[in-house]
ZAMIMAR-982474 format. One line per 2 residues: number of its first residue (from 1); their letters; for each residue x, y, z of N, C-alpha, C. Coordinates in nm, 2 decimals. Example, Ala and Ser with C-alpha at 12.3 -4.5 7.8 and 13.67 -1.06 7.14 Angstrom:
// ZAMIMAR-982474
1	AS	1.32 -0.57 0.78 1.23 -0.45 0.78 1.32 -0.33 0.78 | 1.28 -0.22 0.71 1.37 -0.11 0.71 1.29 0.00 0.79
END
This chain:
// ZAMIMAR-982474
1	MA	-6.42 5.03 -2.94 -6.44 4.94 -3.04 -6.51 4.81 -3.00 | -6.56 4.81 -2.88 -6.63 4.70 -2.82 -6.76 4.66 -2.90
3	GL	-6.82 4.77 -2.96 -6.94 4.75 -3.03 -6.92 4.69 -3.17 | -6.80 4.69 -3.22 -6.78 4.64 -3.36 -6.77 4.49 -3.35
5	KT	-6.84 4.42 -3.45 -6.85 4.28 -3.44 -6.75 4.21 -3.53 | -6.71 4.27 -3.64 -6.62 4.20 -3.73 -6.48 4.27 -3.74
7	RK	-6.38 4.20 -3.77 -6.25 4.26 -3.79 -6.25 4.36 -3.91 | -6.33 4.33 -4.01 -6.34 4.42 -4.13 -6.39 4.56 -4.08
9	KQ	-6.49 4.56 -4.00 -6.54 4.69 -3.95 -6.43 4.76 -3.87 | -6.36 4.69 -3.79 -6.25 4.75 -3.70 -6.14 4.81 -3.79
11	RL	-6.10 4.74 -3.89 -6.00 4.79 -3.98 -6.05 4.91 -4.06 | -6.17 4.92 -4.09 -6.23 5.03 -4.16 -6.23 5.16 -4.07
13	VI	-6.26 5.14 -3.95 -6.26 5.25 -3.85 -6.11 5.30 -3.83 | -6.02 5.21 -3.81 -5.88 5.24 -3.79 -5.82 5.31 -3.91
15	AT	-5.85 5.26 -4.03 -5.80 5.33 -4.16 -5.86 5.47 -4.17 | -5.99 5.48 -4.14 -6.06 5.61 -4.15 -5.99 5.71 -4.06
17	AA	-5.97 5.67 -3.93 -5.90 5.76 -3.83 -5.76 5.79 -3.88 | -5.69 5.70 -3.93 -5.55 5.73 -3.98 -5.55 5.83 -4.09
19	VA	-5.64 5.82 -4.19 -5.65 5.91 -4.30 -5.69 6.05 -4.25 | -5.78 6.05 -4.16 -5.83 6.18 -4.10 -5.71 6.25 -4.02
21	AV	-5.63 6.17 -3.95 -5.52 6.23 -3.88 -5.41 6.29 -3.98 | -5.38 6.21 -4.09 -5.29 6.26 -4.19 -5.34 6.39 -4.25
23	VG	-5.46 6.39 -4.29 -5.52 6.51 -4.35 -5.52 6.63 -4.26 | -5.55 6.61 -4.13 -5.54 6.71 -4.03 -5.40 6.77 -4.01
25	AV	-5.30 6.68 -4.01 -5.16 6.72 -4.00 -5.12 6.80 -4.12 | -5.16 6.76 -4.24 -5.12 6.84 -4.36 -5.18 6.98 -4.35
27	IL	-5.31 6.99 -4.31 -5.37 7.12 -4.30 -5.30 7.21 -4.20 | -5.27 7.15 -4.08 -5.20 7.23 -3.98 -5.07 7.28 -4.03
29	IT	-4.99 7.19 -4.09 -4.86 7.23 -4.14 -4.87 7.34 -4.25 | -4.97 7.33 -4.34 -4.99 7.43 -4.44 -5.03 7.56 -4.38
31	LG	-5.12 7.56 -4.28 -5.16 7.69 -4.22 -5.04 7.75 -4.14 | -4.96 7.66 -4.08 -4.84 7.71 -4.00 -4.74 7.77 -4.09
33	LG	-4.72 7.72 -4.21 -4.62 7.78 -4.30 -4.67 7.91 -4.35 | -4.79 7.93 -4.38 -4.85 8.05 -4.44 -4.82 8.05 -4.59
35	GD	-4.89 8.13 -4.66 -4.88 8.13 -4.81 -4.75 8.18 -4.85 | -4.69 8.29 -4.79 -4.57 8.35 -4.84 -4.44 8.26 -4.81
37	SL	-4.45 8.17 -4.71 -4.33 8.10 -4.67 -4.30 7.99 -4.78 | -4.40 7.96 -4.86 -4.38 7.85 -4.96 -4.28 7.89 -5.07
39	SL	-4.27 8.02 -5.10 -4.18 8.06 -5.21 -4.04 8.06 -5.15 | -3.94 8.04 -5.23 -3.80 8.03 -5.18 -3.74 8.16 -5.15
41	FL	-3.77 8.26 -5.23 -3.72 8.39 -5.20 -3.81 8.50 -5.26 | -3.79 8.62 -5.21 -3.86 8.74 -5.26 -3.76 8.83 -5.33
43	QP	-3.81 8.89 -5.44 -3.73 8.98 -5.51 -3.75 9.12 -5.45 | -3.66 9.22 -5.48 -3.67 9.35 -5.42 -3.81 9.42 -5.44
45	EQ	-3.86 9.41 -5.56 -3.99 9.47 -5.59 -4.10 9.40 -5.50 | -4.10 9.27 -5.48 -4.19 9.20 -5.40 -4.18 9.24 -5.25
47	VL	-4.06 9.27 -5.20 -4.04 9.31 -5.07 -4.10 9.45 -5.04 | -4.08 9.54 -5.14 -4.14 9.67 -5.13 -4.29 9.67 -5.14
49	QK	-4.35 9.58 -5.23 -4.49 9.57 -5.25 -4.56 9.52 -5.12 | -4.50 9.41 -5.07 -4.56 9.35 -4.95 -4.53 9.42 -4.82
51	KV	-4.44 9.52 -4.83 -4.40 9.60 -4.71 -4.36 9.51 -4.59 | -4.26 9.42 -4.62 -4.21 9.33 -4.52 -4.16 9.40 -4.40
53	EA	-4.21 9.36 -4.29 -4.17 9.44 -4.16 -4.03 9.41 -4.12 | -3.97 9.51 -4.06 -3.83 9.49 -4.01 -3.83 9.38 -3.91
55	GK	-3.72 9.30 -3.91 -3.70 9.19 -3.82 -3.76 9.06 -3.87 | -3.84 9.05 -3.97 -3.90 8.93 -4.02 -3.79 8.86 -4.11
57	RF	-3.77 8.74 -4.08 -3.67 8.66 -4.16 -3.72 8.61 -4.29 | -3.65 8.63 -4.40 -3.69 8.58 -4.53 -3.56 8.58 -4.62
59	RL	-3.58 8.52 -4.74 -3.48 8.52 -4.84 -3.50 8.63 -4.95 | -3.39 8.70 -4.98 -3.40 8.80 -5.08 -3.31 8.76 -5.20
61	GG	-3.37 8.76 -5.32 -3.30 8.71 -5.44 -3.30 8.81 -5.55 | -3.20 8.81 -5.63 -3.20 8.90 -5.74 -3.06 8.91 -5.80
63	LV	-3.02 9.03 -5.85 -2.89 9.05 -5.92 -2.81 9.15 -5.83 | -2.68 9.12 -5.82 -2.59 9.21 -5.75 -2.57 9.33 -5.84
65	AT	-2.61 9.45 -5.80 -2.60 9.57 -5.89 -2.46 9.60 -5.92 | -2.43 9.63 -6.04 -2.29 9.67 -6.08 -2.26 9.80 -6.02
67	GS	-2.14 9.80 -5.96 -2.08 9.93 -5.89 -2.13 9.94 -5.75 | -2.20 9.84 -5.70 -2.25 9.86 -5.56 -2.17 9.79 -5.45
69	FI	-2.08 9.71 -5.49 -2.00 9.62 -5.40 -1.90 9.71 -5.32 | -1.90 9.70 -5.19 -1.80 9.77 -5.11 -1.76 9.68 -4.99
71	RD	-1.63 9.67 -4.97 -1.58 9.60 -4.86 -1.54 9.70 -4.75 | -1.59 9.68 -4.63 -1.56 9.77 -4.51 -1.41 9.74 -4.47
73	DD	-1.36 9.83 -4.39 -1.22 9.83 -4.34 -1.19 9.70 -4.26 | -1.29 9.64 -4.20 -1.26 9.52 -4.12 -1.23 9.40 -4.20
75	GL	-1.25 9.41 -4.33 -1.22 9.30 -4.43 -1.33 9.19 -4.43 | -1.42 9.19 -4.34 -1.52 9.08 -4.33 -1.66 9.13 -4.35
77	TY	-1.68 9.26 -4.36 -1.82 9.32 -4.37 -1.83 9.37 -4.52 | -1.93 9.33 -4.58 -1.95 9.37 -4.72 -2.09 9.44 -4.74
79	RF	-2.09 9.54 -4.83 -2.22 9.60 -4.86 -2.23 9.60 -5.01 | -2.35 9.57 -5.05 -2.39 9.56 -5.19 -2.54 9.58 -5.21
81	TV	-2.58 9.60 -5.33 -2.72 9.62 -5.36 -2.78 9.51 -5.44 | -2.89 9.45 -5.40 -2.96 9.35 -5.48 -3.07 9.42 -5.55
83	TD	-3.08 9.39 -5.68 -3.18 9.45 -5.77 -3.25 9.35 -5.85 | -3.38 9.38 -5.89 -3.45 9.30 -5.99 -3.48 9.39 -6.11
85	CV	-3.40 9.49 -6.13 -3.42 9.59 -6.24 -3.54 9.68 -6.22 | -3.62 9.66 -6.12 -3.73 9.75 -6.09 -3.71 9.82 -5.96
87	AD	-3.66 9.74 -5.86 -3.63 9.80 -5.72 -3.50 9.75 -5.67 | -3.44 9.83 -5.58 -3.31 9.80 -5.52 -3.32 9.79 -5.37
89	IP	-3.25 9.69 -5.31 -3.24 9.69 -5.16 -3.10 9.68 -5.12 | -3.05 9.77 -5.04 -2.91 9.76 -4.99 -2.90 9.64 -4.90
91	VR	-2.78 9.57 -4.90 -2.75 9.45 -4.82 -2.62 9.47 -4.75 | -2.62 9.42 -4.62 -2.50 9.42 -4.55 -2.47 9.28 -4.50
93	FK	-2.35 9.23 -4.52 -2.32 9.09 -4.49 -2.18 9.09 -4.42 | -2.17 9.01 -4.31 -2.05 9.00 -4.24 -2.01 8.85 -4.24
95	GL	-1.90 8.81 -4.31 -1.86 8.67 -4.32 -1.79 8.66 -4.45 | -1.78 8.53 -4.49 -1.71 8.50 -4.62 -1.80 8.48 -4.73
97	LP	-1.78 8.55 -4.84 -1.86 8.54 -4.96 -1.83 8.42 -5.04 | -1.92 8.36 -5.11 -1.89 8.24 -5.20 -1.80 8.29 -5.31
99	DL	-1.72 8.19 -5.36 -1.63 8.22 -5.47 -1.69 8.27 -5.59 | -1.81 8.23 -5.62 -1.88 8.28 -5.74 -1.95 8.41 -5.73
101	FR	-1.94 8.47 -5.61 -2.01 8.60 -5.59 -1.94 8.71 -5.67 | -2.01 8.79 -5.74 -1.96 8.90 -5.81 -2.07 8.99 -5.86
103	EG	-2.04 9.12 -5.89 -2.14 9.21 -5.94 -2.19 9.16 -6.08 | -2.32 9.18 -6.10 -2.38 9.14 -6.23 -2.43 9.00 -6.23
105	QG	-2.41 8.93 -6.12 -2.45 8.79 -6.11 -2.57 8.77 -6.01 | -2.64 8.66 -6.03 -2.75 8.63 -5.94 -2.71 8.59 -5.80
107	VV	-2.79 8.62 -5.70 -2.76 8.60 -5.56 -2.89 8.58 -5.48 | -2.88 8.49 -5.38 -2.99 8.47 -5.29 -2.93 8.49 -5.15
109	TE	-2.99 8.58 -5.07 -2.94 8.61 -4.94 -3.05 8.58 -4.84 | -3.01 8.54 -4.72 -3.11 8.50 -4.61 -3.08 8.59 -4.49
111	GR	-3.18 8.65 -4.44 -3.16 8.74 -4.32 -3.29 8.82 -4.29 | -3.27 8.95 -4.25 -3.38 9.03 -4.20 -3.35 9.18 -4.25
113	LD	-3.46 9.25 -4.26 -3.45 9.39 -4.28 -3.43 9.46 -4.15 | -3.35 9.57 -4.15 -3.34 9.65 -4.03 -3.43 9.77 -4.04
115	AD	-3.44 9.85 -3.94 -3.53 9.96 -3.94 -3.51 10.06 -4.05 | -3.38 10.07 -4.10 -3.35 10.16 -4.21 -3.38 10.11 -4.35
117	GT	-3.43 9.98 -4.36 -3.45 9.92 -4.49 -3.34 9.85 -4.55 | -3.23 9.84 -4.47 -3.11 9.76 -4.52 -3.13 9.61 -4.48
119	FI	-3.10 9.52 -4.57 -3.12 9.38 -4.55 -2.99 9.33 -4.48 | -3.00 9.28 -4.36 -2.89 9.23 -4.29 -2.88 9.08 -4.32
121	AE	-2.79 9.04 -4.41 -2.78 8.90 -4.45 -2.70 8.82 -4.35 | -2.75 8.70 -4.33 -2.67 8.60 -4.25 -2.61 8.49 -4.34
123	TV	-2.67 8.48 -4.46 -2.62 8.38 -4.55 -2.62 8.44 -4.69 | -2.52 8.41 -4.77 -2.52 8.46 -4.91 -2.49 8.34 -5.00
125	LA	-2.58 8.31 -5.10 -2.57 8.21 -5.19 -2.55 8.27 -5.33 | -2.45 8.23 -5.41 -2.43 8.28 -5.54 -2.48 8.18 -5.64
127	KH	-2.53 8.24 -5.75 -2.58 8.15 -5.86 -2.45 8.08 -5.92 | -2.47 7.95 -5.95 -2.35 7.87 -5.99 -2.32 7.86 -6.14
129	DE	-2.41 7.90 -6.22 -2.39 7.88 -6.37 -2.44 8.00 -6.44 | -2.35 8.06 -6.52 -2.38 8.18 -6.60 -2.49 8.15 -6.70
131	NY	-2.50 8.03 -6.75 -2.60 8.00 -6.86 -2.74 7.97 -6.82 | -2.75 7.94 -6.69 -2.88 7.90 -6.64 -2.96 8.02 -6.58
133	AP	-3.08 8.05 -6.63 -3.16 8.16 -6.58 -3.29 8.10 -6.52 | -3.29 8.07 -6.39 -3.41 8.01 -6.33 -3.52 8.11 -6.33
135	PG	-3.64 8.06 -6.33 -3.76 8.15 -6.33 -3.75 8.25 -6.20 | -3.78 8.37 -6.23 -3.79 8.47 -6.12 -3.66 8.54 -6.09
137	TA	-3.55 8.50 -6.15 -3.42 8.57 -6.12 -3.40 8.68 -6.22 | -3.32 8.78 -6.18 -3.30 8.89 -6.27 -3.20 8.85 -6.37
139	PK	-3.18 8.93 -6.48 -3.08 8.90 -6.58 -2.94 8.88 -6.53 | -2.86 8.82 -6.61 -2.72 8.79 -6.58 -2.63 8.91 -6.57
141	NA	-2.66 9.02 -6.63 -2.58 9.14 -6.63 -2.66 9.26 -6.62 | -2.60 9.37 -6.57 -2.67 9.49 -6.55 -2.72 9.55 -6.67
143	EA	-2.65 9.53 -6.79 -2.70 9.59 -6.92 -2.84 9.54 -6.95 | -2.87 9.42 -6.91 -3.00 9.36 -6.95 -3.11 9.43 -6.88
145	CS	-3.08 9.50 -6.77 -3.19 9.57 -6.70 -3.25 9.68 -6.79 | -3.17 9.74 -6.88 -3.22 9.85 -6.96 -3.29 9.80 -7.09
147	HP	-3.28 9.67 -7.11 -3.34 9.61 -7.23 -3.45 9.51 -7.19 | -3.58 9.53 -7.23 -3.68 9.44 -7.19 -3.66 9.30 -7.24
149	EG	-3.59 9.28 -7.35 -3.57 9.14 -7.40 -3.47 9.07 -7.31 | -3.40 9.14 -7.23 -3.30 9.08 -7.14 -3.37 9.02 -7.02
151	LK	-3.50 9.06 -6.99 -3.57 9.00 -6.88 -3.65 8.88 -6.93 | -3.57 8.76 -6.94 -3.63 8.64 -6.99 -3.72 8.57 -6.89
153	AE	-3.69 8.58 -6.76 -3.75 8.49 -6.66 -3.88 8.56 -6.61 | -3.97 8.47 -6.58 -4.10 8.52 -6.52 -4.08 8.51 -6.36
155	AG	-4.18 8.56 -6.29 -4.17 8.55 -6.14 -4.17 8.41 -6.10 | -4.09 8.37 -6.00 -4.09 8.24 -5.95 -3.98 8.22 -5.84
157	SY	-3.92 8.10 -5.83 -3.83 8.07 -5.73 -3.70 8.01 -5.78 | -3.59 8.02 -5.71 -3.47 7.96 -5.74 -3.48 7.81 -5.75
END
């Protein structure tokens, strides 16, 4: 900055460099996250369409299919199916389930697919309110899967 004669020119150069640095950081962060990482969860149909590879960590959201819930003999391992009324993905979870977890209700799980196509969940989050239907979630009950008018929500995120 030895060649700059006035403080005004020095401030302009510093401000321009700061703005360029912020824009560069935003671009790097956006590229690092990737396009798919910006959505909060994938529904079963999206997982099958995108052919998510085994071992890749993501969130799976949808409806706990009626009649799919099984507790293993150890008392801490649970098996259930997450559906979006189009596709189903089996889920295995070891741990404590939330109080609001039940069949026919919305759920978001976080984990990875194994080689067999079973989602190994590390975290299970249950939908907290029966009256709220966030965009992209499946209907509140399994009967709605057979009725197109029951599918109120469009694709989106929790």
